[in-house]
N, C-alpha and C positions, 0 to 999 in steps of 0.2 A: 504494500500499500505506500503510495508516494506522500512525500511529506506535504504539510500546506501550501509551502511555496510552488510544488508541482503545478498549481493552475494558473500560476502568473508566468510561467517558463513559454518560450515562442514554440511552436511546432516542432520546428528543428530541434530545438533543446529539448523536447519531452521523446523526441525519437530518440536521442544519444541518451537520456535519462534511462528511458525502457529497454534499449540494448545494453546498457550498464547493469542496470537491474537484473536483467535474466543470466548473469552470469554467476554461477553460484559456486566455481572451483576455478582454478588456476593451476595446473601443476606444475613444479619447478623441476627442471629433469637433474640439475646438479646442486639442489638443495643440502645434502649432507654436509658440503662443504662450508656451509652459512652457519651449522649450530654452533662452532666455538664463538661467532659472533654473538650468536643469541644467547650465549651464557654469559658473555661480558656485559650486555646489556642488561640481562638479568641481576647479574650483581651490581652493577652501577645503579640499578632504580632500587634495589633493596637497600644501598647506601645513600640515597638519594643525591648520588653524585652526579649533575648535571653535566659537567664536562664530558666524565667518562659516557653517558647514556648518550650525550651527542655525537660522539667518535665512533661509538658502536652501531647507534641508529644510521649514520651517515655511512659508515661501512656495508652494514645490512642492507641499505635501500642501493648504494651502488652495485652490490652480490646481486640482489635482485633484477635490477634495469638490466645489468649486462646478461644476466642468463635469459631473460624473455626477448634480449635486443631491442629494448625500449631506451627513448633519450633519458640521459643520466640527470637527476634533480638535486639541488642544493639543499641539506637539513639543516634546520637550526631547529634547538632545543630550548624552550624558554623556561625559566623558573618555576612561572605560573600560567595555567592555561589560559589563552587569549580570549578577551571578553567582547561582547557585542551586546547593546540594551535590548536589541529584538529578540535575539536568540542565543543558544548555549553551542559553543564552538568547541569542536573537538582538535580541531587544528586551524593552522591559516595557510592556505595554498595560494601562492602568488605566482605571477609570471612576469619576467621582464622581456627585454629583447634577447637576452643571452640564455636564459635557461630557467626552468620552474623552479620556485623553493617552496620546501615545506617546514613551517614552524608549529 
C-alpha cells in the first residue's frame, strides 16, 4: 500500500514507484565477501561510534553497488536522524551533479 504522498506523484513517478515496490528480493552474487564489513558495522553501532559506522556503511554500500553494477554513491552517517516537520525521515538521499549521497 503506497504512502500518502503517492497521490501527489506524477504518473511517471507512480509507475517508477510501482515497479520498485514490486521488487521483493535482490540476490547479491558475491555477498559473502561483505560479511566482515557487516560485522564491523554491527560493532560500530553497538559502540555508538559514528565514524566507524560511517566508514563501514560506505564500504558496504560500495561493495553492494559494485556487485550490482550500479553507480557508486557517497554515504554519510549523522549523529542523529535527519528530521522534517511534515514527515519522519529514515535517511536523507540527495544527488548533485557528481554523484548521489546517502545520509
